[in-house]
PDBQT receptor file of N, H, CA, C and O in Angstrom, charges set to zero:
ATOM      1  N   MET A   1     107.209 142.960  86.499  1.00  0.00    +0.000 N 
ATOM      2  CA  MET A   1     107.149 141.926  85.489  1.00  0.00    +0.000 C 
ATOM      3  C   MET A   1     105.760 141.290  85.542  1.00  0.00    +0.000 C 
ATOM      4  O   MET A   1     105.265 140.945  86.615  1.00  0.00    +0.000 OA
ATOM      5  N   SER A   2     105.148 141.142  84.389  1.00  0.00    +0.000 N 
ATOM      6  H   SER A   2     105.550 141.423  83.517  1.00  0.00    +0.000 HD
ATOM      7  CA  SER A   2     103.809 140.561  84.342  1.00  0.00    +0.000 C 
ATOM      8  C   SER A   2     103.887 139.052  84.549  1.00  0.00    +0.000 C 
ATOM      9  O   SER A   2     104.945 138.440  84.410  1.00  0.00    +0.000 OA
ATOM     10  N   ASP A   3     102.744 138.474  84.882  1.00  0.00    +0.000 N 
ATOM     11  H   ASP A   3     101.884 138.972  84.995  1.00  0.00    +0.000 HD
ATOM     12  CA  ASP A   3     102.672 137.024  85.076  1.00  0.00    +0.000 C 
ATOM     13  C   ASP A   3     103.037 136.280  83.797  1.00  0.00    +0.000 C 
ATOM     14  O   ASP A   3     103.683 135.233  83.843  1.00  0.00    +0.000 OA
ATOM     15  N   LEU A   4     102.620 136.823  82.660  1.00  0.00    +0.000 N 
ATOM     16  H   LEU A   4     102.095 137.673  82.623  1.00  0.00    +0.000 HD
ATOM     17  CA  LEU A   4     102.925 136.191  81.374  1.00  0.00    +0.000 C 
ATOM     18  C   LEU A   4     104.429 136.213  81.106  1.00  0.00    +0.000 C 
ATOM     19  O   LEU A   4     105.002 135.217  80.664  1.00  0.00    +0.000 OA
ATOM     20  N   ASP A   5     105.056 137.343  81.375  1.00  0.00    +0.000 N 
ATOM     21  H   ASP A   5     104.591 138.152  81.735  1.00  0.00    +0.000 HD
ATOM     22  CA  ASP A   5     106.511 137.443  81.193  1.00  0.00    +0.000 C 
ATOM     23  C   ASP A   5     107.239 136.448  82.087  1.00  0.00    +0.000 C 
ATOM     24  O   ASP A   5     108.179 135.778  81.658  1.00  0.00    +0.000 OA
ATOM     25  N   GLU A   6     106.794 136.363  83.323  1.00  0.00    +0.000 N 
ATOM     26  H   GLU A   6     106.031 136.907  83.671  1.00  0.00    +0.000 HD
ATOM     27  CA  GLU A   6     107.422 135.442  84.268  1.00  0.00    +0.000 C 
ATOM     28  C   GLU A   6     107.234 133.996  83.813  1.00  0.00    +0.000 C 
ATOM     29  O   GLU A   6     108.161 133.190  83.897  1.00  0.00    +0.000 OA
ATOM     30  N   GLU A   7     106.052 133.674  83.339  1.00  0.00    +0.000 N 
ATOM     31  H   GLU A   7     105.299 134.329  83.271  1.00  0.00    +0.000 HD
ATOM     32  CA  GLU A   7     105.782 132.320  82.852  1.00  0.00    +0.000 C 
ATOM     33  C   GLU A   7     106.679 131.983  81.659  1.00  0.00    +0.000 C 
ATOM     34  O   GLU A   7     107.223 130.881  81.582  1.00  0.00    +0.000 OA
ATOM     35  N   LEU A   8     106.831 132.923  80.740  1.00  0.00    +0.000 N 
ATOM     36  H   LEU A   8     106.389 133.818  80.803  1.00  0.00    +0.000 HD
ATOM     37  CA  LEU A   8     107.692 132.699  79.571  1.00  0.00    +0.000 C 
ATOM     38  C   LEU A   8     109.153 132.520  79.987  1.00  0.00    +0.000 C 
ATOM     39  O   LEU A   8     109.859 131.672  79.442  1.00  0.00    +0.000 OA
ATOM     40  N   LEU A   9     109.596 133.314  80.945  1.00  0.00    +0.000 N 
ATOM     41  H   LEU A   9     109.022 134.002  81.388  1.00  0.00    +0.000 HD
ATOM     42  CA  LEU A   9     110.965 133.183  81.428  1.00  0.00    +0.000 C 
ATOM     43  C   LEU A   9     111.189 131.831  82.107  1.00  0.00    +0.000 C 
ATOM     44  O   LEU A   9     112.228 131.198  81.921  1.00  0.00    +0.000 OA
ATOM     45  N   ARG A  10     110.211 131.401  82.887  1.00  0.00    +0.000 N 
ATOM     46  H   ARG A  10     109.366 131.916  83.038  1.00  0.00    +0.000 HD
ATOM     47  CA  ARG A  10     110.336 130.099  83.561  1.00  0.00    +0.000 C 
ATOM     48  C   ARG A  10     110.376 128.951  82.550  1.00  0.00    +0.000 C 
ATOM     49  O   ARG A  10     111.126 127.991  82.724  1.00  0.00    +0.000 OA
ATOM     50  N   LYS A  11     109.573 129.055  81.503  1.00  0.00    +0.000 N 
ATOM     51  H   LYS A  11     108.964 129.836  81.362  1.00  0.00    +0.000 HD
ATOM     52  CA  LYS A  11     109.572 128.027  80.463  1.00  0.00    +0.000 C 
ATOM     53  C   LYS A  11     110.929 128.001  79.749  1.00  0.00    +0.000 C 
ATOM     54  O   LYS A  11     111.489 126.932  79.507  1.00  0.00    +0.000 OA
ATOM     55  N   LYS A  12     111.442 129.174  79.417  1.00  0.00    +0.000 N 
ATOM     56  H   LYS A  12     110.986 130.042  79.613  1.00  0.00    +0.000 HD
ATOM     57  CA  LYS A  12     112.755 129.272  78.769  1.00  0.00    +0.000 C 
ATOM     58  C   LYS A  12     113.842 128.722  79.689  1.00  0.00    +0.000 C 
ATOM     59  O   LYS A  12     114.762 128.042  79.235  1.00  0.00    +0.000 OA
ATOM     60  N   LEU A  13     113.733 129.015  80.966  1.00  0.00    +0.000 N 
ATOM     61  H   LEU A  13     112.986 129.568  81.335  1.00  0.00    +0.000 HD
ATOM     62  CA  LEU A  13     114.693 128.527  81.947  1.00  0.00    +0.000 C 
ATOM     63  C   LEU A  13     114.694 126.998  81.991  1.00  0.00    +0.000 C 
ATOM     64  O   LEU A  13     115.756 126.378  82.034  1.00  0.00    +0.000 OA
ATOM     65  N   ASP A  14     113.522 126.402  81.981  1.00  0.00    +0.000 N 
ATOM     66  H   ASP A  14     112.659 126.906  81.947  1.00  0.00    +0.000 HD
ATOM     67  CA  ASP A  14     113.421 124.937  81.965  1.00  0.00    +0.000 C 
ATOM     68  C   ASP A  14     114.073 124.351  80.715  1.00  0.00    +0.000 C 
ATOM     69  O   ASP A  14     114.773 123.341  80.788  1.00  0.00    +0.000 OA
ATOM     70  N   GLU A  15     113.839 124.988  79.571  1.00  0.00    +0.000 N 
ATOM     71  H   GLU A  15     113.271 125.809  79.512  1.00  0.00    +0.000 HD
ATOM     72  CA  GLU A  15     114.425 124.508  78.314  1.00  0.00    +0.000 C 
ATOM     73  C   GLU A  15     115.948 124.599  78.347  1.00  0.00    +0.000 C 
ATOM     74  O   GLU A  15     116.644 123.678  77.922  1.00  0.00    +0.000 OA
ATOM     75  N   LEU A  16     116.453 125.712  78.854  1.00  0.00    +0.000 N 
ATOM     76  H   LEU A  16     115.888 126.461  79.199  1.00  0.00    +0.000 HD
ATOM     77  CA  LEU A  16     117.905 125.898  78.935  1.00  0.00    +0.000 C 
ATOM     78  C   LEU A  16     118.538 124.898  79.898  1.00  0.00    +0.000 C 
ATOM     79  O   LEU A  16     119.604 124.351  79.618  1.00  0.00    +0.000 OA
ATOM     80  N   ARG A  17     117.884 124.664  81.025  1.00  0.00    +0.000 N 
ATOM     81  H   ARG A  17     117.018 125.108  81.252  1.00  0.00    +0.000 HD
ATOM     82  CA  ARG A  17     118.403 123.680  81.990  1.00  0.00    +0.000 C 
ATOM     83  C   ARG A  17     118.447 122.285  81.385  1.00  0.00    +0.000 C 
ATOM     84  O   ARG A  17     119.404 121.541  81.596  1.00  0.00    +0.000 OA
ATOM     85  N   LEU A  18     117.417 121.935  80.637  1.00  0.00    +0.000 N 
ATOM     86  H   LEU A  18     116.639 122.539  80.465  1.00  0.00    +0.000 HD
ATOM     87  CA  LEU A  18     117.383 120.625  79.989  1.00  0.00    +0.000 C 
ATOM     88  C   LEU A  18     118.507 120.495  78.966  1.00  0.00    +0.000 C 
ATOM     89  O   LEU A  18     119.200 119.479  78.925  1.00  0.00    +0.000 OA
ATOM     90  N   GLU A  19     118.685 121.522  78.146  1.00  0.00    +0.000 N 
ATOM     91  H   GLU A  19     118.122 122.347  78.180  1.00  0.00    +0.000 HD
ATOM     92  CA  GLU A  19     119.755 121.485  77.151  1.00  0.00    +0.000 C 
ATOM     93  C   GLU A  19     121.124 121.421  77.836  1.00  0.00    +0.000 C 
ATOM     94  O   GLU A  19     122.013 120.704  77.376  1.00  0.00    +0.000 OA
ATOM     95  N   HIS A  20     121.294 122.158  78.920  1.00  0.00    +0.000 N 
ATOM     96  H   HIS A  20     120.571 122.740  79.294  1.00  0.00    +0.000 HD
ATOM     97  CA  HIS A  20     122.553 122.150  79.668  1.00  0.00    +0.000 C 
ATOM     98  C   HIS A  20     122.832 120.746  80.215  1.00  0.00    +0.000 C 
ATOM     99  O   HIS A  20     123.955 120.250  80.124  1.00  0.00    +0.000 OA
ATOM    100  N   ARG A  21     121.814 120.120  80.775  1.00  0.00    +0.000 N 
ATOM    101  H   ARG A  21     120.902 120.524  80.849  1.00  0.00    +0.000 HD
ATOM    102  CA  ARG A  21     121.951 118.766  81.321  1.00  0.00    +0.000 C 
ATOM    103  C   ARG A  21     122.284 117.766  80.218  1.00  0.00    +0.000 C 
ATOM    104  O   ARG A  21     123.134 116.894  80.398  1.00  0.00    +0.000 OA
ATOM    105  N   ASP A  22     121.609 117.895  79.076  1.00  0.00    +0.000 N 
ATOM    106  H   ASP A  22     120.918 118.604  78.930  1.00  0.00    +0.000 HD
ATOM    107  CA  ASP A  22     121.881 117.009  77.942  1.00  0.00    +0.000 C 
ATOM    108  C   ASP A  22     123.315 117.162  77.455  1.00  0.00    +0.000 C 
ATOM    109  O   ASP A  22     123.993 116.170  77.185  1.00  0.00    +0.000 OA
ATOM    110  N   LEU A  23     123.775 118.395  77.344  1.00  0.00    +0.000 N 
ATOM    111  H   LEU A  23     123.225 119.201  77.563  1.00  0.00    +0.000 HD
ATOM    112  CA  LEU A  23     125.158 118.639  76.923  1.00  0.00    +0.000 C 
ATOM    113  C   LEU A  23     126.142 118.051  77.926  1.00  0.00    +0.000 C 
ATOM    114  O   LEU A  23     127.164 117.485  77.539  1.00  0.00    +0.000 OA
ATOM    115  N   ASP A  24     125.839 118.181  79.197  1.00  0.00    +0.000 N 
ATOM    116  H   ASP A  24     125.009 118.641  79.511  1.00  0.00    +0.000 HD
ATOM    117  CA  ASP A  24     126.695 117.613  80.231  1.00  0.00    +0.000 C 
ATOM    118  C   ASP A  24     126.806 116.100  80.058  1.00  0.00    +0.000 C 
ATOM    119  O   ASP A  24     127.895 115.538  80.174  1.00  0.00    +0.000 OA
ATOM    120  N   ASP A  25     125.684 115.444  79.783  1.00  0.00    +0.000 N 
ATOM    121  H   ASP A  25     124.800 115.901  79.689  1.00  0.00    +0.000 HD
ATOM    122  CA  ASP A  25     125.686 113.995  79.562  1.00  0.00    +0.000 C 
ATOM    123  C   ASP A  25     126.515 113.621  78.340  1.00  0.00    +0.000 C 
ATOM    124  O   ASP A  25     127.302 112.676  78.388  1.00  0.00    +0.000 OA
ATOM    125  N   VAL A  26     126.343 114.352  77.250  1.00  0.00    +0.000 N 
ATOM    126  H   VAL A  26     125.703 115.120  77.210  1.00  0.00    +0.000 HD
ATOM    127  CA  VAL A  26     127.082 114.074  76.011  1.00  0.00    +0.000 C 
ATOM    128  C   VAL A  26     128.580 114.245  76.244  1.00  0.00    +0.000 C 
ATOM    129  O   VAL A  26     129.378 113.392  75.855  1.00  0.00    +0.000 OA
ATOM    130  N   ILE A  27     128.954 115.344  76.877  1.00  0.00    +0.000 N 
ATOM    131  H   ILE A  27     128.306 116.037  77.193  1.00  0.00    +0.000 HD
ATOM    132  CA  ILE A  27     130.368 115.605  77.148  1.00  0.00    +0.000 C 
ATOM    133  C   ILE A  27     130.951 114.491  78.018  1.00  0.00    +0.000 C 
ATOM    134  O   ILE A  27     132.044 113.994  77.748  1.00  0.00    +0.000 OA
ATOM    135  N   HIS A  28     130.231 114.110  79.045  1.00  0.00    +0.000 N 
ATOM    136  H   HIS A  28     129.343 114.514  79.265  1.00  0.00    +0.000 HD
ATOM    137  CA  HIS A  28     130.705 113.056  79.947  1.00  0.00    +0.000 C 
ATOM    138  C   HIS A  28     130.878 111.728  79.210  1.00  0.00    +0.000 C 
ATOM    139  O   HIS A  28     131.894 111.053  79.373  1.00  0.00    +0.000 OA
ATOM    140  N   ARG A  29     129.885 111.355  78.402  1.00  0.00    +0.000 N 
ATOM    141  H   ARG A  29     129.059 111.903  78.270  1.00  0.00    +0.000 HD
ATOM    142  CA  ARG A  29     129.972 110.083  77.662  1.00  0.00    +0.000 C 
ATOM    143  C   ARG A  29     131.157 110.063  76.712  1.00  0.00    +0.000 C 
ATOM    144  O   ARG A  29     131.920 109.098  76.679  1.00  0.00    +0.000 OA
ATOM    145  N   PHE A  30     131.307 111.132  75.940  1.00  0.00    +0.000 N 
ATOM    146  H   PHE A  30     130.687 111.916  75.967  1.00  0.00    +0.000 HD
ATOM    147  CA  PHE A  30     132.404 111.166  74.979  1.00  0.00    +0.000 C 
ATOM    148  C   PHE A  30     133.759 111.268  75.673  1.00  0.00    +0.000 C 
ATOM    149  O   PHE A  30     134.758 110.760  75.164  1.00  0.00    +0.000 OA
ATOM    150  N   HIS A  31     133.796 111.914  76.815  1.00  0.00    +0.000 N 
ATOM    151  H   HIS A  31     132.985 112.326  77.228  1.00  0.00    +0.000 HD
ATOM    152  CA  HIS A  31     135.044 111.987  77.573  1.00  0.00    +0.000 C 
ATOM    153  C   HIS A  31     135.449 110.589  78.048  1.00  0.00    +0.000 C 
ATOM    154  O   HIS A  31     136.627 110.233  78.016  1.00  0.00    +0.000 OA
ATOM    155  N   MET A  32     134.473 109.809  78.484  1.00  0.00    +0.000 N 
ATOM    156  H   MET A  32     133.516 110.098  78.509  1.00  0.00    +0.000 HD
ATOM    157  CA  MET A  32     134.749 108.456  78.984  1.00  0.00    +0.000 C 
ATOM    158  C   MET A  32     135.167 107.507  77.862  1.00  0.00    +0.000 C 
ATOM    159  O   MET A  32     135.991 106.618  78.078  1.00  0.00    +0.000 OA
ATOM    160  N   THR A  33     134.607 107.689  76.675  1.00  0.00    +0.000 N 
ATOM    161  H   THR A  33     133.937 108.411  76.500  1.00  0.00    +0.000 HD
ATOM    162  CA  THR A  33     134.905 106.774  75.569  1.00  0.00    +0.000 C 
ATOM    163  C   THR A  33     135.990 107.301  74.642  1.00  0.00    +0.000 C 
ATOM    164  O   THR A  33     136.527 106.551  73.828  1.00  0.00    +0.000 OA
ATOM    165  N   GLY A  34     136.316 108.582  74.756  1.00  0.00    +0.000 N 
ATOM    166  H   GLY A  34     135.880 109.192  75.418  1.00  0.00    +0.000 HD
ATOM    167  CA  GLY A  34     137.314 109.173  73.867  1.00  0.00    +0.000 C 
ATOM    168  C   GLY A  34     136.828 109.264  72.437  1.00  0.00    +0.000 C 
ATOM    169  O   GLY A  34     137.633 109.285  71.506  1.00  0.00    +0.000 OA
ATOM    170  N   GLY A  35     135.513 109.318  72.252  1.00  0.00    +0.000 N 
ATOM    171  H   GLY A  35     134.859 109.301  73.008  1.00  0.00    +0.000 HD
ATOM    172  CA  GLY A  35     134.935 109.289  70.916  1.00  0.00    +0.000 C 
ATOM    173  C   GLY A  35     134.686 110.642  70.284  1.00  0.00    +0.000 C 
ATOM    174  O   GLY A  35     133.789 110.778  69.453  1.00  0.00    +0.000 OA
ATOM    175  N   MET A  36     135.467 111.654  70.662  1.00  0.00    +0.000 N 
ATOM    176  H   MET A  36     136.197 111.544  71.337  1.00  0.00    +0.000 HD
ATOM    177  CA  MET A  36     135.225 112.978  70.099  1.00  0.00    +0.000 C 
ATOM    178  C   MET A  36     136.554 113.714  69.948  1.00  0.00    +0.000 C 
ATOM    179  O   MET A  36     137.453 113.589  70.780  1.00  0.00    +0.000 OA
ATOM    180  N   GLU A  37     136.653 114.475  68.876  1.00  0.00    +0.000 N 
ATOM    181  H   GLU A  37     135.923 114.577  68.200  1.00  0.00    +0.000 HD
ATOM    182  CA  GLU A  37     137.847 115.295  68.680  1.00  0.00    +0.000 C 
ATOM    183  C   GLU A  37     137.861 116.431  69.694  1.00  0.00    +0.000 C 
ATOM    184  O   GLU A  37     136.820 116.862  70.191  1.00  0.00    +0.000 OA
ATOM    185  N   GLN A  38     139.057 116.898  69.982  1.00  0.00    +0.000 N 
ATOM    186  H   GLN A  38     139.902 116.548  69.577  1.00  0.00    +0.000 HD
ATOM    187  CA  GLN A  38     139.230 117.957  70.975  1.00  0.00    +0.000 C 
ATOM    188  C   GLN A  38     138.454 119.221  70.607  1.00  0.00    +0.000 C 
ATOM    189  O   GLN A  38     137.862 119.857  71.479  1.00  0.00    +0.000 OA
ATOM    190  N   MET A  39     138.451 119.588  69.330  1.00  0.00    +0.000 N 
ATOM    191  H   MET A  39     138.932 119.071  68.621  1.00  0.00    +0.000 HD
ATOM    192  CA  MET A  39     137.756 120.806  68.914  1.00  0.00    +0.000 C 
ATOM    193  C   MET A  39     136.242 120.669  69.124  1.00  0.00    +0.000 C 
ATOM    194  O   MET A  39     135.584 121.618  69.552  1.00  0.00    +0.000 OA
ATOM    195  N   GLN A  40     135.699 119.501  68.825  1.00  0.00    +0.000 N 
ATOM    196  H   GLN A  40     136.233 118.730  68.477  1.00  0.00    +0.000 HD
ATOM    197  CA  GLN A  40     134.269 119.275  69.050  1.00  0.00    +0.000 C 
ATOM    198  C   GLN A  40     133.951 119.381  70.538  1.00  0.00    +0.000 C 
ATOM    199  O   GLN A  40     132.944 119.971  70.930  1.00  0.00    +0.000 OA
ATOM    200  N   MET A  41     134.826 118.799  71.362  1.00  0.00    +0.000 N 
ATOM    201  H   MET A  41     135.644 118.320  71.044  1.00  0.00    +0.000 HD
ATOM    202  CA  MET A  41     134.629 118.842  72.806  1.00  0.00    +0.000 C 
ATOM    203  C   MET A  41     134.659 120.292  73.292  1.00  0.00    +0.000 C 
ATOM    204  O   MET A  41     133.837 120.680  74.122  1.00  0.00    +0.000 OA
ATOM    205  N   GLN A  42     135.589 121.088  72.787  1.00  0.00    +0.000 N 
ATOM    206  H   GLN A  42     136.257 120.772  72.112  1.00  0.00    +0.000 HD
ATOM    207  CA  GLN A  42     135.675 122.494  73.184  1.00  0.00    +0.000 C 
ATOM    208  C   GLN A  42     134.416 123.257  72.796  1.00  0.00    +0.000 C 
ATOM    209  O   GLN A  42     133.938 124.096  73.560  1.00  0.00    +0.000 OA
ATOM    210  N   ARG A  43     133.880 122.973  71.621  1.00  0.00    +0.000 N 
ATOM    211  H   ARG A  43     134.269 122.291  71.001  1.00  0.00    +0.000 HD
ATOM    212  CA  ARG A  43     132.647 123.649  71.185  1.00  0.00    +0.000 C 
ATOM    213  C   ARG A  43     131.483 123.311  72.102  1.00  0.00    +0.000 C 
ATOM    214  O   ARG A  43     130.699 124.185  72.473  1.00  0.00    +0.000 OA
ATOM    215  N   LEU A  44     131.374 122.032  72.467  1.00  0.00    +0.000 N 
ATOM    216  H   LEU A  44     132.011 121.322  72.166  1.00  0.00    +0.000 HD
ATOM    217  CA  LEU A  44     130.295 121.629  73.366  1.00  0.00    +0.000 C 
ATOM    218  C   LEU A  44     130.448 122.290  74.735  1.00  0.00    +0.000 C 
ATOM    219  O   LEU A  44     129.470 122.753  75.320  1.00  0.00    +0.000 OA
ATOM    220  N   LYS A  45     131.656 122.329  75.231  1.00  0.00    +0.000 N 
ATOM    221  H   LYS A  45     132.451 121.952  74.755  1.00  0.00    +0.000 HD
ATOM    222  CA  LYS A  45     131.894 122.952  76.536  1.00  0.00    +0.000 C 
ATOM    223  C   LYS A  45     131.606 124.451  76.494  1.00  0.00    +0.000 C 
ATOM    224  O   LYS A  45     131.074 125.012  77.452  1.00  0.00    +0.000 OA
ATOM    225  N   LYS A  46     131.955 125.093  75.390  1.00  0.00    +0.000 N 
ATOM    226  H   LYS A  46     132.386 124.637  74.611  1.00  0.00    +0.000 HD
ATOM    227  CA  LYS A  46     131.680 126.523  75.238  1.00  0.00    +0.000 C 
ATOM    228  C   LYS A  46     130.172 126.772  75.203  1.00  0.00    +0.000 C 
ATOM    229  O   LYS A  46     129.677 127.712  75.824  1.00  0.00    +0.000 OA
ATOM    230  N   ARG A  47     129.449 125.926  74.476  1.00  0.00    +0.000 N 
ATOM    231  H   ARG A  47     129.851 125.162  73.971  1.00  0.00    +0.000 HD
ATOM    232  CA  ARG A  47     127.987 126.047  74.412  1.00  0.00    +0.000 C 
ATOM    233  C   ARG A  47     127.378 125.840  75.800  1.00  0.00    +0.000 C 
ATOM    234  O   ARG A  47     126.465 126.559  76.207  1.00  0.00    +0.000 OA
ATOM    235  N   LYS A  48     127.901 124.845  76.516  1.00  0.00    +0.000 N 
ATOM    236  H   LYS A  48     128.642 124.261  76.186  1.00  0.00    +0.000 HD
ATOM    237  CA  LYS A  48     127.409 124.562  77.861  1.00  0.00    +0.000 C 
ATOM    238  C   LYS A  48     127.626 125.770  78.774  1.00  0.00    +0.000 C 
ATOM    239  O   LYS A  48     126.748 126.109  79.568  1.00  0.00    +0.000 OA
ATOM    240  N   LEU A  49     128.777 126.417  78.668  1.00  0.00    +0.000 N 
ATOM    241  H   LEU A  49     129.489 126.141  78.022  1.00  0.00    +0.000 HD
ATOM    242  CA  LEU A  49     129.068 127.598  79.473  1.00  0.00    +0.000 C 
ATOM    243  C   LEU A  49     128.124 128.750  79.123  1.00  0.00    +0.000 C 
ATOM    244  O   LEU A  49     127.638 129.446  80.014  1.00  0.00    +0.000 OA
ATOM    245  N   LYS A  50     127.866 128.949  77.844  1.00  0.00    +0.000 N 
ATOM    246  H   LYS A  50     128.261 128.383  77.121  1.00  0.00    +0.000 HD
ATOM    247  CA  LYS A  50     126.930 130.003  77.425  1.00  0.00    +0.000 C 
ATOM    248  C   LYS A  50     125.527 129.729  77.969  1.00  0.00    +0.000 C 
ATOM    249  O   LYS A  50     124.827 130.648  78.394  1.00  0.00    +0.000 OA
ATOM    250  N   LEU A  51     125.127 128.459  77.951  1.00  0.00    +0.000 N 
ATOM    251  H   LEU A  51     125.696 127.713  77.605  1.00  0.00    +0.000 HD
ATOM    252  CA  LEU A  51     123.823 128.098  78.505  1.00  0.00    +0.000 C 
ATOM    253  C   LEU A  51     123.772 128.421  79.994  1.00  0.00    +0.000 C 
ATOM    254  O   LEU A  51     122.780 128.961  80.483  1.00  0.00    +0.000 OA
ATOM    255  N   LYS A  52     124.838 128.091  80.711  1.00  0.00    +0.000 N 
ATOM    256  H   LYS A  52     125.644 127.652  80.313  1.00  0.00    +0.000 HD
ATOM    257  CA  LYS A  52     124.882 128.364  82.147  1.00  0.00    +0.000 C 
ATOM    258  C   LYS A  52     124.767 129.862  82.414  1.00  0.00    +0.000 C 
ATOM    259  O   LYS A  52     124.079 130.280  83.346  1.00  0.00    +0.000 OA
ATOM    260  N   GLU A  53     125.436 130.663  81.602  1.00  0.00    +0.000 N 
ATOM    261  H   GLU A  53     125.994 130.324  80.845  1.00  0.00    +0.000 HD
ATOM    262  CA  GLU A  53     125.355 132.119  81.757  1.00  0.00    +0.000 C 
ATOM    263  C   GLU A  53     123.932 132.617  81.519  1.00  0.00    +0.000 C 
ATOM    264  O   GLU A  53     123.447 133.488  82.240  1.00  0.00    +0.000 OA
ATOM    265  N   LEU A  54     123.266 132.062  80.507  1.00  0.00    +0.000 N 
ATOM    266  H   LEU A  54     123.660 131.354  79.921  1.00  0.00    +0.000 HD
ATOM    267  CA  LEU A  54     121.873 132.448  80.239  1.00  0.00    +0.000 C 
ATOM    268  C   LEU A  54     120.957 132.019  81.381  1.00  0.00    +0.000 C 
ATOM    269  O   LEU A  54     120.051 132.756  81.768  1.00  0.00    +0.000 OA
ATOM    270  N   ILE A  55     121.196 130.832  81.913  1.00  0.00    +0.000 N 
ATOM    271  H   ILE A  55     121.932 130.233  81.598  1.00  0.00    +0.000 HD
ATOM    272  CA  ILE A  55     120.397 130.325  83.033  1.00  0.00    +0.000 C 
ATOM    273  C   ILE A  55     120.521 131.275  84.224  1.00  0.00    +0.000 C 
ATOM    274  O   ILE A  55     119.520 131.642  84.838  1.00  0.00    +0.000 OA
ATOM    275  N   ILE A  56     121.734 131.663  84.541  1.00  0.00    +0.000 N 
ATOM    276  H   ILE A  56     122.547 131.364  84.042  1.00  0.00    +0.000 HD
ATOM    277  CA  ILE A  56     121.963 132.574  85.668  1.00  0.00    +0.000 C 
ATOM    278  C   ILE A  56     121.293 133.924  85.417  1.00  0.00    +0.000 C 
ATOM    279  O   ILE A  56     120.696 134.504  86.323  1.00  0.00    +0.000 OA
ATOM    280  N   LYS A  57     121.394 134.414  84.201  1.00  0.00    +0.000 N 
ATOM    281  H   LYS A  57     121.879 133.943  83.465  1.00  0.00    +0.000 HD
ATOM    282  CA  LYS A  57     120.773 135.701  83.861  1.00  0.00    +0.000 C 
ATOM    283  C   LYS A  57     119.258 135.650  84.066  1.00  0.00    +0.000 C 
ATOM    284  O   LYS A  57     118.678 136.569  84.644  1.00  0.00    +0.000 OA
ATOM    285  N   ILE A  58     118.622 134.586  83.597  1.00  0.00    +0.000 N 
ATOM    286  H   ILE A  58     119.093 133.839  83.127  1.00  0.00    +0.000 HD
ATOM    287  CA  ILE A  58     117.167 134.461  83.746  1.00  0.00    +0.000 C 
ATOM    288  C   ILE A  58     116.798 134.260  85.211  1.00  0.00    +0.000 C 
ATOM    289  O   ILE A  58     115.824 134.842  85.687  1.00  0.00    +0.000 OA
ATOM    290  N   GLU A  59     117.567 133.441  85.932  1.00  0.00    +0.000 N 
ATOM    291  H   GLU A  59     118.359 132.968  85.545  1.00  0.00    +0.000 HD
ATOM    292  CA  GLU A  59     117.295 133.249  87.359  1.00  0.00    +0.000 C 
ATOM    293  C   GLU A  59     117.357 134.584  88.098  1.00  0.00    +0.000 C 
ATOM    294  O   GLU A  59     116.536 134.854  88.974  1.00  0.00    +0.000 OA
ATOM    295  N   ASN A  60     118.322 135.404  87.745  1.00  0.00    +0.000 N 
ATOM    296  H   ASN A  60     118.990 135.185  87.034  1.00  0.00    +0.000 HD
ATOM    297  CA  ASN A  60     118.444 136.716  88.392  1.00  0.00    +0.000 C 
ATOM    298  C   ASN A  60     117.263 137.626  88.066  1.00  0.00    +0.000 C 
ATOM    299  O   ASN A  60     116.883 138.467  88.880  1.00  0.00    +0.000 OA
ATOM    300  N   GLN A  61     116.688 137.462  86.891  1.00  0.00    +0.000 N 
ATOM    301  H   GLN A  61     116.996 136.779  86.229  1.00  0.00    +0.000 HD
ATOM    302  CA  GLN A  61     115.502 138.250  86.537  1.00  0.00    +0.000 C 
ATOM    303  C   GLN A  61     114.285 137.775  87.324  1.00  0.00    +0.000 C 
ATOM    304  O   GLN A  61     113.412 138.571  87.667  1.00  0.00    +0.000 OA
ATOM    305  N   LEU A  62     114.231 136.478  87.607  1.00  0.00    +0.000 N 
ATOM    306  H   LEU A  62     114.940 135.831  87.328  1.00  0.00    +0.000 HD
ATOM    307  CA  LEU A  62     113.071 135.919  88.295  1.00  0.00    +0.000 C 
ATOM    308  C   LEU A  62     113.144 136.089  89.810  1.00  0.00    +0.000 C 
ATOM    309  O   LEU A  62     112.117 136.195  90.479  1.00  0.00    +0.000 OA
ATOM    310  N   ILE A  63     114.347 136.114  90.338  1.00  0.00    +0.000 N 
ATOM    311  H   ILE A  63     115.182 136.028  89.795  1.00  0.00    +0.000 HD
ATOM    312  CA  ILE A  63     114.516 136.230  91.784  1.00  0.00    +0.000 C 
ATOM    313  C   ILE A  63     114.842 137.683  92.110  1.00  0.00    +0.000 C 
ATOM    314  O   ILE A  63     115.870 138.202  91.675  1.00  0.00    +0.000 OA
ATOM    315  N   PRO A  64     113.985 138.331  92.862  1.00  0.00    +0.000 N 
ATOM    316  CA  PRO A  64     114.242 139.737  93.184  1.00  0.00    +0.000 C 
ATOM    317  C   PRO A  64     115.528 139.878  94.005  1.00  0.00    +0.000 C 
ATOM    318  O   PRO A  64     115.827 139.047  94.863  1.00  0.00    +0.000 OA
ATOM    319  N   ASP A  65     116.264 140.923  93.729  1.00  0.00    +0.000 N 
ATOM    320  H   ASP A  65     116.021 141.598  93.032  1.00  0.00    +0.000 HD
ATOM    321  CA  ASP A  65     117.514 141.191  94.432  1.00  0.00    +0.000 C 
ATOM    322  C   ASP A  65     117.194 141.686  95.837  1.00  0.00    +0.000 C 
ATOM    323  O   ASP A  65     116.537 142.713  96.004  1.00  0.00    +0.000 OA
ATOM    324  N   ILE A  66     117.651 140.965  96.832  1.00  0.00    +0.000 N 
ATOM    325  H   ILE A  66     118.185 140.130  96.697  1.00  0.00    +0.000 HD
ATOM    326  CA  ILE A  66     117.356 141.300  98.225  1.00  0.00    +0.000 C 
ATOM    327  C   ILE A  66     117.987 142.634  98.622  1.00  0.00    +0.000 C 
ATOM    328  O   ILE A  66     117.422 143.379  99.422  1.00  0.00    +0.000 OA
ATOM    329  N   LEU A  67     119.148 142.927  98.066  1.00  0.00    +0.000 N 
ATOM    330  H   LEU A  67     119.607 142.321  97.416  1.00  0.00    +0.000 HD
ATOM    331  CA  LEU A  67     119.847 144.156  98.429  1.00  0.00    +0.000 C 
ATOM    332  C   LEU A  67     119.302 145.390  97.730  1.00  0.00    +0.000 C 
ATOM    333  O   LEU A  67     119.647 146.511  98.104  1.00  0.00    +0.000 OA
ATOM    334  N   ALA A  68     118.469 145.211  96.737  1.00  0.00    +0.000 N 
ATOM    335  H   ALA A  68     118.188 144.300  96.433  1.00  0.00    +0.000 HD
ATOM    336  CA  ALA A  68     117.964 146.355  95.966  1.00  0.00    +0.000 C 
ATOM    337  C   ALA A  68     116.987 147.176  96.766  1.00  0.00    +0.000 C 
ATOM    338  O   ALA A  68     116.467 148.174  96.269  1.00  0.00    +0.000 OA
TER     339      ALA A  68
């Protein structure tokens, strides 16, 4: 992997982590206040899960597999 590719992946990883954290805050706030419909909450949680999966995928690309 080139340095440029790694830099782009790290930048994308930072963006995804920020969005994941923001979604976590939104979900927590609305859960505490009850200010969101169940379907909206499910959509946010699903998006948060997809972000987590992408984060893990990129982390695995950046961290060499020790067993390989």
